[in-house]
PDB file of N, CA, C, O and CB in Angstrom:
ATOM      1  N   MET A   1       0.814  -1.185   0.000  1.00  0.00           N
ATOM      2  CA  MET A   1       0.000   0.000   0.000  1.00  0.00           C
ATOM      3  C   MET A   1       0.862   1.255   0.000  1.00  0.00           C
ATOM      4  O   MET A   1       1.172   1.786  -1.066  1.00  0.00           O
ATOM      5  CB  MET A   1      -0.929  -0.005   1.191  1.00  0.00           C
ATOM      6  N   VAL A   2       1.254   1.737   1.173  1.00  0.00           N
ATOM      7  CA  VAL A   2       1.982   2.985   1.289  1.00  0.00           C
ATOM      8  C   VAL A   2       3.364   2.705   1.854  1.00  0.00           C
ATOM      9  O   VAL A   2       3.512   1.856   2.733  1.00  0.00           O
ATOM     10  CB  VAL A   2       1.218   3.990   2.173  1.00  0.00           C
ATOM     11  N   SER A   3       4.379   3.409   1.363  1.00  0.00           N
ATOM     12  CA  SER A   3       5.743   3.160   1.820  1.00  0.00           C
ATOM     13  C   SER A   3       5.945   3.516   3.289  1.00  0.00           C
ATOM     14  O   SER A   3       6.854   2.988   3.930  1.00  0.00           O
ATOM     15  CB  SER A   3       6.717   3.940   0.973  1.00  0.00           C
ATOM     16  N   GLU A   4       5.113   4.401   3.832  1.00  0.00           N
ATOM     17  CA  GLU A   4       5.239   4.792   5.230  1.00  0.00           C
ATOM     18  C   GLU A   4       4.490   3.844   6.166  1.00  0.00           C
ATOM     19  O   GLU A   4       4.286   4.161   7.338  1.00  0.00           O
ATOM     20  CB  GLU A   4       4.730   6.206   5.418  1.00  0.00           C
ATOM     21  N   ALA A   5       4.089   2.709   5.666  1.00  0.00           N
ATOM     22  CA  ALA A   5       3.316   1.758   6.467  1.00  0.00           C
ATOM     23  C   ALA A   5       4.159   1.226   7.621  1.00  0.00           C
ATOM     24  O   ALA A   5       5.319   0.850   7.451  1.00  0.00           O
ATOM     25  CB  ALA A   5       2.814   0.591   5.591  1.00  0.00           C
ATOM     26  N   ARG A   6       3.553   1.207   8.773  1.00  0.00           N
ATOM     27  CA  ARG A   6       4.200   0.680   9.975  1.00  0.00           C
ATOM     28  C   ARG A   6       3.924  -0.816  10.096  1.00  0.00           C
ATOM     29  O   ARG A   6       4.763  -1.575  10.581  1.00  0.00           O
ATOM     30  CB  ARG A   6       3.707   1.428  11.241  1.00  0.00           C
ATOM     31  N   PHE A   7       2.748  -1.226   9.653  1.00  0.00           N
ATOM     32  CA  PHE A   7       2.325  -2.612   9.782  1.00  0.00           C
ATOM     33  C   PHE A   7       2.487  -3.360   8.466  1.00  0.00           C
ATOM     34  O   PHE A   7       2.348  -2.791   7.384  1.00  0.00           O
ATOM     35  CB  PHE A   7       0.879  -2.684  10.252  1.00  0.00           C
ATOM     36  N   GLU A   8       2.783  -4.648   8.588  1.00  0.00           N
ATOM     37  CA  GLU A   8       2.840  -5.526   7.420  1.00  0.00           C
ATOM     38  C   GLU A   8       1.834  -6.648   7.649  1.00  0.00           C
ATOM     39  O   GLU A   8       1.859  -7.321   8.679  1.00  0.00           O
ATOM     40  CB  GLU A   8       4.296  -6.096   7.186  1.00  0.00           C
ATOM     41  N   LEU A   9       0.958  -6.835   6.686  1.00  0.00           N
ATOM     42  CA  LEU A   9      -0.015  -7.925   6.729  1.00  0.00           C
ATOM     43  C   LEU A   9       0.458  -8.986   5.755  1.00  0.00           C
ATOM     44  O   LEU A   9       0.669  -8.700   4.576  1.00  0.00           O
ATOM     45  CB  LEU A   9      -1.470  -7.429   6.379  1.00  0.00           C
ATOM     46  N   VAL A  10       0.625 -10.211   6.238  1.00  0.00           N
ATOM     47  CA  VAL A  10       1.100 -11.318   5.405  1.00  0.00           C
ATOM     48  C   VAL A  10      -0.018 -12.332   5.298  1.00  0.00           C
ATOM     49  O   VAL A  10      -0.531 -12.812   6.309  1.00  0.00           O
ATOM     50  CB  VAL A  10       2.397 -11.971   5.992  1.00  0.00           C
ATOM     51  N   SER A  11      -0.395 -12.658   4.069  1.00  0.00           N
ATOM     52  CA  SER A  11      -1.468 -13.621   3.840  1.00  0.00           C
ATOM     53  C   SER A  11      -1.611 -13.888   2.350  1.00  0.00           C
ATOM     54  O   SER A  11      -0.719 -13.604   1.551  1.00  0.00           O
ATOM     55  CB  SER A  11      -2.800 -13.113   4.429  1.00  0.00           C
ATOM     56  N   SER A  12      -2.761 -14.442   2.009  1.00  0.00           N
ATOM     57  CA  SER A  12      -3.150 -14.669   0.618  1.00  0.00           C
ATOM     58  C   SER A  12      -4.307 -13.730   0.299  1.00  0.00           C
ATOM     59  O   SER A  12      -5.131 -13.443   1.167  1.00  0.00           O
ATOM     60  CB  SER A  12      -3.549 -16.171   0.366  1.00  0.00           C
ATOM     61  N   GLN A  13      -4.373 -13.251  -0.938  1.00  0.00           N
ATOM     62  CA  GLN A  13      -5.468 -12.358  -1.338  1.00  0.00           C
ATOM     63  C   GLN A  13      -6.828 -13.009  -1.105  1.00  0.00           C
ATOM     64  O   GLN A  13      -7.796 -12.321  -0.778  1.00  0.00           O
ATOM     65  CB  GLN A  13      -5.325 -11.965  -2.815  1.00  0.00           C
ATOM     66  N   SER A  14      -6.908 -14.319  -1.270  1.00  0.00           N
ATOM     67  CA  SER A  14      -8.202 -15.011  -1.188  1.00  0.00           C
ATOM     68  C   SER A  14      -8.605 -15.425   0.228  1.00  0.00           C
ATOM     69  O   SER A  14      -9.696 -15.960   0.425  1.00  0.00           O
ATOM     70  CB  SER A  14      -8.168 -16.229  -2.057  1.00  0.00           C
ATOM     71  N   CYS A  15      -7.750 -15.188   1.200  1.00  0.00           N
ATOM     72  CA  CYS A  15      -8.041 -15.612   2.573  1.00  0.00           C
ATOM     73  C   CYS A  15      -9.117 -14.720   3.199  1.00  0.00           C
ATOM     74  O   CYS A  15      -8.900 -13.516   3.334  1.00  0.00           O
ATOM     75  CB  CYS A  15      -6.756 -15.581   3.432  1.00  0.00           C
ATOM     76  N   PRO A  16     -10.272 -15.279   3.586  1.00  0.00           N
ATOM     77  CA  PRO A  16     -11.328 -14.454   4.170  1.00  0.00           C
ATOM     78  C   PRO A  16     -10.940 -13.862   5.524  1.00  0.00           C
ATOM     79  O   PRO A  16     -11.431 -12.795   5.892  1.00  0.00           O
ATOM     80  CB  PRO A  16     -12.587 -15.271   4.319  1.00  0.00           C
ATOM     81  N   PHE A  17     -10.079 -14.529   6.256  1.00  0.00           N
ATOM     82  CA  PHE A  17      -9.641 -14.021   7.552  1.00  0.00           C
ATOM     83  C   PHE A  17      -8.739 -12.804   7.368  1.00  0.00           C
ATOM     84  O   PHE A  17      -8.801 -11.860   8.155  1.00  0.00           O
ATOM     85  CB  PHE A  17      -8.907 -15.120   8.345  1.00  0.00           C
ATOM     86  N   ALA A  18      -7.908 -12.822   6.341  1.00  0.00           N
ATOM     87  CA  ALA A  18      -7.066 -11.667   6.031  1.00  0.00           C
ATOM     88  C   ALA A  18      -7.926 -10.511   5.548  1.00  0.00           C
ATOM     89  O   ALA A  18      -7.619  -9.353   5.830  1.00  0.00           O
ATOM     90  CB  ALA A  18      -6.008 -12.028   4.970  1.00  0.00           C
ATOM     91  N   GLN A  19      -8.982 -10.807   4.836  1.00  0.00           N
ATOM     92  CA  GLN A  19      -9.878  -9.748   4.373  1.00  0.00           C
ATOM     93  C   GLN A  19     -10.504  -9.040   5.574  1.00  0.00           C
ATOM     94  O   GLN A  19     -10.661  -7.819   5.567  1.00  0.00           O
ATOM     95  CB  GLN A  19     -10.981 -10.325   3.446  1.00  0.00           C
ATOM     96  N   ARG A  20     -10.849  -9.786   6.574  1.00  0.00           N
ATOM     97  CA  ARG A  20     -11.403  -9.195   7.796  1.00  0.00           C
ATOM     98  C   ARG A  20     -10.366  -8.275   8.454  1.00  0.00           C
ATOM     99  O   ARG A  20     -10.703  -7.191   8.929  1.00  0.00           O
ATOM    100  CB  ARG A  20     -11.851 -10.307   8.789  1.00  0.00           C
ATOM    101  N   THR A  21      -9.129  -8.710   8.476  1.00  0.00           N
ATOM    102  CA  THR A  21      -8.058  -7.901   9.044  1.00  0.00           C
ATOM    103  C   THR A  21      -7.824  -6.650   8.217  1.00  0.00           C
ATOM    104  O   THR A  21      -7.654  -5.561   8.765  1.00  0.00           O
ATOM    105  CB  THR A  21      -6.771  -8.712   9.143  1.00  0.00           C
ATOM    106  N   ARG A  22      -7.816  -6.802   6.882  1.00  0.00           N
ATOM    107  CA  ARG A  22      -7.648  -5.640   5.996  1.00  0.00           C
ATOM    108  C   ARG A  22      -8.779  -4.634   6.193  1.00  0.00           C
ATOM    109  O   ARG A  22      -8.538  -3.427   6.226  1.00  0.00           O
ATOM    110  CB  ARG A  22      -7.593  -6.087   4.522  1.00  0.00           C
ATOM    111  N   MET A  23     -10.001  -5.123   6.323  1.00  0.00           N
ATOM    112  CA  MET A  23     -11.137  -4.210   6.537  1.00  0.00           C
ATOM    113  C   MET A  23     -10.965  -3.424   7.831  1.00  0.00           C
ATOM    114  O   MET A  23     -11.269  -2.232   7.873  1.00  0.00           O
ATOM    115  CB  MET A  23     -12.467  -4.994   6.570  1.00  0.00           C
ATOM    116  N   ALA A  24     -10.486  -4.068   8.877  1.00  0.00           N
ATOM    117  CA  ALA A  24     -10.282  -3.376  10.153  1.00  0.00           C
ATOM    118  C   ALA A  24      -9.194  -2.309  10.018  1.00  0.00           C
ATOM    119  O   ALA A  24      -9.345  -1.203  10.537  1.00  0.00           O
ATOM    120  CB  ALA A  24      -9.907  -4.384  11.264  1.00  0.00           C
ATOM    121  N   LEU A  25      -8.101  -2.633   9.323  1.00  0.00           N
ATOM    122  CA  LEU A  25      -7.028  -1.664   9.124  1.00  0.00           C
ATOM    123  C   LEU A  25      -7.504  -0.474   8.293  1.00  0.00           C
ATOM    124  O   LEU A  25      -7.182   0.674   8.599  1.00  0.00           O
ATOM    125  CB  LEU A  25      -5.830  -2.331   8.447  1.00  0.00           C
ATOM    126  N   ILE A  26      -8.269  -0.756   7.245  1.00  0.00           N
ATOM    127  CA  ILE A  26      -8.797   0.310   6.390  1.00  0.00           C
ATOM    128  C   ILE A  26      -9.795   1.168   7.159  1.00  0.00           C
ATOM    129  O   ILE A  26      -9.761   2.396   7.067  1.00  0.00           O
ATOM    130  CB  ILE A  26      -9.463  -0.283   5.133  1.00  0.00           C
ATOM    131  N   GLU A  27     -10.673   0.535   7.909  1.00  0.00           N
ATOM    132  CA  GLU A  27     -11.681   1.267   8.687  1.00  0.00           C
ATOM    133  C   GLU A  27     -11.024   2.214   9.696  1.00  0.00           C
ATOM    134  O   GLU A  27     -11.507   3.321   9.931  1.00  0.00           O
ATOM    135  CB  GLU A  27     -12.611   0.280   9.420  1.00  0.00           C
ATOM    136  N   LYS A  28      -9.925   1.763  10.284  1.00  0.00           N
ATOM    137  CA  LYS A  28      -9.206   2.578  11.267  1.00  0.00           C
ATOM    138  C   LYS A  28      -8.219   3.536  10.600  1.00  0.00           C
ATOM    139  O   LYS A  28      -7.543   4.312  11.277  1.00  0.00           O
ATOM    140  CB  LYS A  28      -8.466   1.678  12.253  1.00  0.00           C
ATOM    141  N   ASP A  29      -8.142   3.476   9.266  1.00  0.00           N
ATOM    142  CA  ASP A  29      -7.242   4.334   8.486  1.00  0.00           C
ATOM    143  C   ASP A  29      -5.782   4.131   8.898  1.00  0.00           C
ATOM    144  O   ASP A  29      -5.025   5.088   9.061  1.00  0.00           O
ATOM    145  CB  ASP A  29      -7.634   5.811   8.656  1.00  0.00           C
ATOM    146  N   ILE A  30      -5.407   2.858   9.061  1.00  0.00           N
ATOM    147  CA  ILE A  30      -4.044   2.491   9.435  1.00  0.00           C
ATOM    148  C   ILE A  30      -3.315   2.027   8.178  1.00  0.00           C
ATOM    149  O   ILE A  30      -3.716   1.037   7.567  1.00  0.00           O
ATOM    150  CB  ILE A  30      -4.033   1.375  10.539  1.00  0.00           C
ATOM    151  N   PRO A  31      -2.246   2.727   7.779  1.00  0.00           N
ATOM    152  CA  PRO A  31      -1.498   2.295   6.600  1.00  0.00           C
ATOM    153  C   PRO A  31      -0.804   0.956   6.865  1.00  0.00           C
ATOM    154  O   PRO A  31      -0.304   0.708   7.962  1.00  0.00           O
ATOM    155  CB  PRO A  31      -0.462   3.366   6.196  1.00  0.00           C
ATOM    156  N   TYR A  32      -0.785   0.109   5.852  1.00  0.00           N
ATOM    157  CA  TYR A  32      -0.129  -1.189   5.997  1.00  0.00           C
ATOM    158  C   TYR A  32       0.414  -1.630   4.648  1.00  0.00           C
ATOM    159  O   TYR A  32      -0.043  -1.190   3.593  1.00  0.00           O
ATOM    160  CB  TYR A  32      -1.108  -2.250   6.568  1.00  0.00           C
ATOM    161  N   ALA A  33       1.392  -2.504   4.714  1.00  0.00           N
ATOM    162  CA  ALA A  33       1.942  -3.134   3.516  1.00  0.00           C
ATOM    163  C   ALA A  33       1.397  -4.557   3.476  1.00  0.00           C
ATOM    164  O   ALA A  33       1.273  -5.211   4.511  1.00  0.00           O
ATOM    165  CB  ALA A  33       3.527  -3.116   3.513  1.00  0.00           C
ATOM    166  N   PHE A  34       1.077  -5.026   2.292  1.00  0.00           N
ATOM    167  CA  PHE A  34       0.541  -6.383   2.142  1.00  0.00           C
ATOM    168  C   PHE A  34       1.572  -7.253   1.447  1.00  0.00           C
ATOM    169  O   PHE A  34       2.051  -6.917   0.364  1.00  0.00           O
ATOM    170  CB  PHE A  34      -0.794  -6.375   1.344  1.00  0.00           C
ATOM    171  N   THR A  35       1.913  -8.372   2.072  1.00  0.00           N
ATOM    172  CA  THR A  35       2.827  -9.345   1.482  1.00  0.00           C
ATOM    173  C   THR A  35       2.033 -10.611   1.228  1.00  0.00           C
ATOM    174  O   THR A  35       1.517 -11.228   2.159  1.00  0.00           O
ATOM    175  CB  THR A  35       4.068  -9.623   2.409  1.00  0.00           C
ATOM    176  N   GLU A  36       1.936 -10.996  -0.038  1.00  0.00           N
ATOM    177  CA  GLU A  36       1.168 -12.189  -0.393  1.00  0.00           C
ATOM    178  C   GLU A  36       2.072 -13.410  -0.415  1.00  0.00           C
ATOM    179  O   GLU A  36       3.191 -13.375  -0.927  1.00  0.00           O
ATOM    180  CB  GLU A  36       0.481 -12.010  -1.758  1.00  0.00           C
ATOM    181  N   ILE A  37       1.551 -14.500   0.162  1.00  0.00           N
ATOM    182  CA  ILE A  37       2.257 -15.774   0.127  1.00  0.00           C
ATOM    183  C   ILE A  37       1.311 -16.835  -0.430  1.00  0.00           C
ATOM    184  O   ILE A  37       0.092 -16.660  -0.440  1.00  0.00           O
ATOM    185  CB  ILE A  37       2.778 -16.172   1.549  1.00  0.00           C
ATOM    186  N   SER A  38       1.887 -17.915  -0.884  1.00  0.00           N
ATOM    187  CA  SER A  38       1.092 -19.052  -1.354  1.00  0.00           C
ATOM    188  C   SER A  38       0.716 -19.903  -0.153  1.00  0.00           C
ATOM    189  O   SER A  38       1.581 -20.307   0.623  1.00  0.00           O
ATOM    190  CB  SER A  38       1.873 -19.898  -2.415  1.00  0.00           C
ATOM    191  N   LEU A  39      -0.564 -20.172  -0.002  1.00  0.00           N
ATOM    192  CA  LEU A  39      -1.003 -21.008   1.115  1.00  0.00           C
ATOM    193  C   LEU A  39      -0.633 -22.472   0.901  1.00  0.00           C
ATOM    194  O   LEU A  39      -0.595 -23.255   1.851  1.00  0.00           O
ATOM    195  CB  LEU A  39      -2.510 -20.878   1.310  1.00  0.00           C
ATOM    196  N   ASP A  40      -0.362 -22.836  -0.343  1.00  0.00           N
ATOM    197  CA  ASP A  40       0.038 -24.213  -0.650  1.00  0.00           C
ATOM    198  C   ASP A  40       1.536 -24.441  -0.485  1.00  0.00           C
ATOM    199  O   ASP A  40       1.979 -25.581  -0.343  1.00  0.00           O
ATOM    200  CB  ASP A  40      -0.373 -24.567  -2.062  1.00  0.00           C
ATOM    201  N   ASP A  41       2.317 -23.364  -0.503  1.00  0.00           N
ATOM    202  CA  ASP A  41       3.777 -23.469  -0.388  1.00  0.00           C
ATOM    203  C   ASP A  41       4.282 -22.291   0.436  1.00  0.00           C
ATOM    204  O   ASP A  41       4.884 -21.358  -0.096  1.00  0.00           O
ATOM    205  CB  ASP A  41       4.462 -23.498  -1.801  1.00  0.00           C
ATOM    206  N   LYS A  42       4.031 -22.344   1.727  1.00  0.00           N
ATOM    207  CA  LYS A  42       4.390 -21.232   2.612  1.00  0.00           C
ATOM    208  C   LYS A  42       5.908 -21.160   2.763  1.00  0.00           C
ATOM    209  O   LYS A  42       6.563 -22.177   2.993  1.00  0.00           O
ATOM    210  CB  LYS A  42       3.711 -21.389   4.001  1.00  0.00           C
ATOM    211  N   PRO A  43       6.463 -19.956   2.633  1.00  0.00           N
ATOM    212  CA  PRO A  43       7.921 -19.814   2.753  1.00  0.00           C
ATOM    213  C   PRO A  43       8.416 -20.069   4.175  1.00  0.00           C
ATOM    214  O   PRO A  43       7.680 -19.895   5.146  1.00  0.00           O
ATOM    215  CB  PRO A  43       8.346 -18.423   2.309  1.00  0.00           C
ATOM    216  N   ASP A  44       9.669 -20.480   4.274  1.00  0.00           N
ATOM    217  CA  ASP A  44      10.262 -20.786   5.578  1.00  0.00           C
ATOM    218  C   ASP A  44      10.256 -19.586   6.515  1.00  0.00           C
ATOM    219  O   ASP A  44      10.009 -19.737   7.711  1.00  0.00           O
ATOM    220  CB  ASP A  44      11.681 -21.281   5.397  1.00  0.00           C
ATOM    221  N   TRP A  45      10.527 -18.384   5.981  1.00  0.00           N
ATOM    222  CA  TRP A  45      10.551 -17.194   6.849  1.00  0.00           C
ATOM    223  C   TRP A  45       9.188 -16.963   7.488  1.00  0.00           C
ATOM    224  O   TRP A  45       9.103 -16.497   8.625  1.00  0.00           O
ATOM    225  CB  TRP A  45      10.975 -15.944   6.047  1.00  0.00           C
ATOM    226  N   PHE A  46       8.110 -17.291   6.750  1.00  0.00           N
ATOM    227  CA  PHE A  46       6.767 -17.130   7.292  1.00  0.00           C
ATOM    228  C   PHE A  46       6.513 -18.148   8.406  1.00  0.00           C
ATOM    229  O   PHE A  46       5.962 -17.803   9.451  1.00  0.00           O
ATOM    230  CB  PHE A  46       5.715 -17.280   6.177  1.00  0.00           C
ATOM    231  N   LEU A  47       6.911 -19.387   8.184  1.00  0.00           N
ATOM    232  CA  LEU A  47       6.695 -20.444   9.180  1.00  0.00           C
ATOM    233  C   LEU A  47       7.474 -20.183  10.467  1.00  0.00           C
ATOM    234  O   LEU A  47       7.068 -20.640  11.535  1.00  0.00           O
ATOM    235  CB  LEU A  47       7.096 -21.799   8.603  1.00  0.00           C
ATOM    236  N   LYS A  48       8.586 -19.457  10.377  1.00  0.00           N
ATOM    237  CA  LYS A  48       9.333 -19.084  11.585  1.00  0.00           C
ATOM    238  C   LYS A  48       8.581 -18.031  12.400  1.00  0.00           C
ATOM    239  O   LYS A  48       8.700 -17.977  13.624  1.00  0.00           O
ATOM    240  CB  LYS A  48      10.728 -18.557  11.208  1.00  0.00           C
ATOM    241  N   LEU A  49       7.798 -17.189  11.698  1.00  0.00           N
ATOM    242  CA  LEU A  49       7.040 -16.141  12.382  1.00  0.00           C
ATOM    243  C   LEU A  49       5.689 -16.626  12.887  1.00  0.00           C
ATOM    244  O   LEU A  49       5.202 -16.157  13.916  1.00  0.00           O
ATOM    245  CB  LEU A  49       6.838 -14.968  11.459  1.00  0.00           C
ATOM    246  N   SER A  50       5.085 -17.560  12.169  1.00  0.00           N
ATOM    247  CA  SER A  50       3.760 -18.071  12.510  1.00  0.00           C
ATOM    248  C   SER A  50       3.885 -19.528  12.935  1.00  0.00           C
ATOM    249  O   SER A  50       3.925 -20.409  12.075  1.00  0.00           O
ATOM    250  CB  SER A  50       2.776 -17.926  11.312  1.00  0.00           C
ATOM    251  N   PRO A  51       3.946 -19.807  14.226  1.00  0.00           N
ATOM    252  CA  PRO A  51       4.212 -21.160  14.713  1.00  0.00           C
ATOM    253  C   PRO A  51       3.236 -22.222  14.210  1.00  0.00           C
ATOM    254  O   PRO A  51       3.613 -23.386  14.072  1.00  0.00           O
ATOM    255  CB  PRO A  51       4.192 -21.154  16.194  1.00  0.00           C
ATOM    256  N   TYR A  52       1.995 -21.842  13.936  1.00  0.00           N
ATOM    257  CA  TYR A  52       1.010 -22.799  13.441  1.00  0.00           C
ATOM    258  C   TYR A  52       0.887 -22.757  11.924  1.00  0.00           C
ATOM    259  O   TYR A  52       0.151 -23.549  11.336  1.00  0.00           O
ATOM    260  CB  TYR A  52      -0.341 -22.530  14.072  1.00  0.00           C
ATOM    261  N   GLY A  53       1.603 -21.839  11.291  1.00  0.00           N
ATOM    262  CA  GLY A  53       1.561 -21.713   9.837  1.00  0.00           C
ATOM    263  C   GLY A  53       0.248 -21.153   9.328  1.00  0.00           C
ATOM    264  O   GLY A  53      -0.110 -21.355   8.167  1.00  0.00           O
ATOM    265  N   LYS A  54      -0.477 -20.444  10.198  1.00  0.00           N
ATOM    266  CA  LYS A  54      -1.787 -19.913   9.810  1.00  0.00           C
ATOM    267  C   LYS A  54      -1.694 -18.440   9.426  1.00  0.00           C
ATOM    268  O   LYS A  54      -0.813 -17.711   9.882  1.00  0.00           O
ATOM    269  CB  LYS A  54      -2.795 -20.094  10.952  1.00  0.00           C
ATOM    270  N   VAL A  55      -2.614 -18.032   8.589  1.00  0.00           N
ATOM    271  CA  VAL A  55      -2.715 -16.633   8.178  1.00  0.00           C
ATOM    272  C   VAL A  55      -4.016 -16.068   8.701  1.00  0.00           C
ATOM    273  O   VAL A  55      -4.929 -16.839   8.997  1.00  0.00           O
ATOM    274  CB  VAL A  55      -2.632 -16.487   6.634  1.00  0.00           C
ATOM    275  N   PRO A  56      -4.141 -14.790   8.826  1.00  0.00           N
ATOM    276  CA  PRO A  56      -3.158 -13.768   8.495  1.00  0.00           C
ATOM    277  C   PRO A  56      -2.125 -13.591   9.601  1.00  0.00           C
ATOM    278  O   PRO A  56      -2.287 -14.072  10.722  1.00  0.00           O
ATOM    279  CB  PRO A  56      -3.852 -12.450   8.223  1.00  0.00           C
ATOM    280  N   LEU A  57      -1.065 -12.889   9.246  1.00  0.00           N
ATOM    281  CA  LEU A  57      -0.024 -12.535  10.186  1.00  0.00           C
ATOM    282  C   LEU A  57       0.151 -11.024  10.087  1.00  0.00           C
ATOM    283  O   LEU A  57       0.295 -10.485   8.990  1.00  0.00           O
ATOM    284  CB  LEU A  57       1.320 -13.307   9.892  1.00  0.00           C
ATOM    285  N   LEU A  58       0.140 -10.352  11.206  1.00  0.00           N
ATOM    286  CA  LEU A  58       0.317  -8.909  11.250  1.00  0.00           C
ATOM    287  C   LEU A  58       1.602  -8.629  12.008  1.00  0.00           C
ATOM    288  O   LEU A  58       1.792  -9.091  13.133  1.00  0.00           O
ATOM    289  CB  LEU A  58      -0.908  -8.196  11.917  1.00  0.00           C
ATOM    290  N   ARG A  59       2.493  -7.855  11.363  1.00  0.00           N
ATOM    291  CA  ARG A  59       3.801  -7.587  11.969  1.00  0.00           C
ATOM    292  C   ARG A  59       4.012  -6.092  12.128  1.00  0.00           C
ATOM    293  O   ARG A  59       3.739  -5.303  11.223  1.00  0.00           O
ATOM    294  CB  ARG A  59       4.934  -8.197  11.120  1.00  0.00           C
ATOM    295  N   ASP A  60       4.508  -5.724  13.308  1.00  0.00           N
ATOM    296  CA  ASP A  60       4.886  -4.347  13.617  1.00  0.00           C
ATOM    297  C   ASP A  60       6.295  -4.426  14.169  1.00  0.00           C
ATOM    298  O   ASP A  60       6.482  -4.567  15.378  1.00  0.00           O
ATOM    299  CB  ASP A  60       3.882  -3.654  14.642  1.00  0.00           C
ATOM    300  N   GLY A  61       7.277  -4.336  13.306  1.00  0.00           N
ATOM    301  CA  GLY A  61       8.680  -4.500  13.730  1.00  0.00           C
ATOM    302  C   GLY A  61       8.909  -5.903  14.237  1.00  0.00           C
ATOM    303  O   GLY A  61       8.753  -6.871  13.492  1.00  0.00           O
ATOM    304  N   GLU A  62       9.277  -6.021  15.500  1.00  0.00           N
ATOM    305  CA  GLU A  62       9.542  -7.333  16.107  1.00  0.00           C
ATOM    306  C   GLU A  62       8.283  -7.983  16.678  1.00  0.00           C
ATOM    307  O   GLU A  62       8.304  -9.164  17.024  1.00  0.00           O
ATOM    308  CB  GLU A  62      10.579  -7.193  17.206  1.00  0.00           C
ATOM    309  N   VAL A  63       7.201  -7.235  16.781  1.00  0.00           N
ATOM    310  CA  VAL A  63       5.956  -7.754  17.350  1.00  0.00           C
ATOM    311  C   VAL A  63       5.146  -8.417  16.223  1.00  0.00           C
ATOM    312  O   VAL A  63       4.892  -7.815  15.179  1.00  0.00           O
ATOM    313  CB  VAL A  63       5.125  -6.604  18.046  1.00  0.00           C
ATOM    314  N   VAL A  64       4.751  -9.669  16.466  1.00  0.00           N
ATOM    315  CA  VAL A  64       4.026 -10.446  15.466  1.00  0.00           C
ATOM    316  C   VAL A  64       2.743 -10.992  16.082  1.00  0.00           C
ATOM    317  O   VAL A  64       2.759 -11.593  17.156  1.00  0.00           O
ATOM    318  CB  VAL A  64       4.904 -11.600  14.915  1.00  0.00           C
ATOM    319  N   ILE A  65       1.636 -10.773  15.385  1.00  0.00           N
ATOM    320  CA  ILE A  65       0.368 -11.371  15.783  1.00  0.00           C
ATOM    321  C   ILE A  65      -0.034 -12.292  14.643  1.00  0.00           C
ATOM    322  O   ILE A  65      -0.147 -11.857  13.497  1.00  0.00           O
ATOM    323  CB  ILE A  65      -0.746 -10.277  16.084  1.00  0.00           C
ATOM    324  N   TYR A  66      -0.248 -13.562  14.956  1.00  0.00           N
ATOM    325  CA  TYR A  66      -0.601 -14.539  13.930  1.00  0.00           C
ATOM    326  C   TYR A  66      -1.982 -15.109  14.211  1.00  0.00           C
ATOM    327  O   TYR A  66      -2.421 -15.195  15.357  1.00  0.00           O
ATOM    328  CB  TYR A  66       0.447 -15.668  13.865  1.00  0.00           C
ATOM    329  N   GLU A  67      -2.643 -15.491  13.149  1.00  0.00           N
ATOM    330  CA  GLU A  67      -3.998 -16.032  13.181  1.00  0.00           C
ATOM    331  C   GLU A  67      -5.005 -14.962  13.642  1.00  0.00           C
ATOM    332  O   GLU A  67      -4.718 -14.193  14.559  1.00  0.00           O
ATOM    333  CB  GLU A  67      -4.058 -17.263  14.112  1.00  0.00           C
ATOM    334  N   SER A  68      -6.142 -14.920  13.024  1.00  0.00           N
ATOM    335  CA  SER A  68      -7.085 -13.831  13.300  1.00  0.00           C
ATOM    336  C   SER A  68      -7.944 -14.051  14.539  1.00  0.00           C
ATOM    337  O   SER A  68      -8.583 -13.116  15.021  1.00  0.00           O
ATOM    338  CB  SER A  68      -7.978 -13.636  12.121  1.00  0.00           C
ATOM    339  N   ALA A  69      -7.967 -15.272  15.060  1.00  0.00           N
ATOM    340  CA  ALA A  69      -8.786 -15.523  16.246  1.00  0.00           C
ATOM    341  C   ALA A  69      -8.182 -14.805  17.437  1.00  0.00           C
ATOM    342  O   ALA A  69      -8.719 -14.885  18.542  1.00  0.00           O
ATOM    343  CB  ALA A  69      -8.907 -17.038  16.531  1.00  0.00           C
TER     344      ALA A  69
END
């Protein structure tokens, strides 16, 4: 989205849980960067951040929130 984004959202475009997260960020007018990954072939760097390998993942520097529940 915007280069000044503080938050990074990692997921797949088709993930309904990520869409819910994107809607919340947009509603709150919070800039974020979106990084798309393949849900069928998740990269190793993602699996290190998300212990269960679930999306979405929201990152703010070193702070990581995984799974939308």
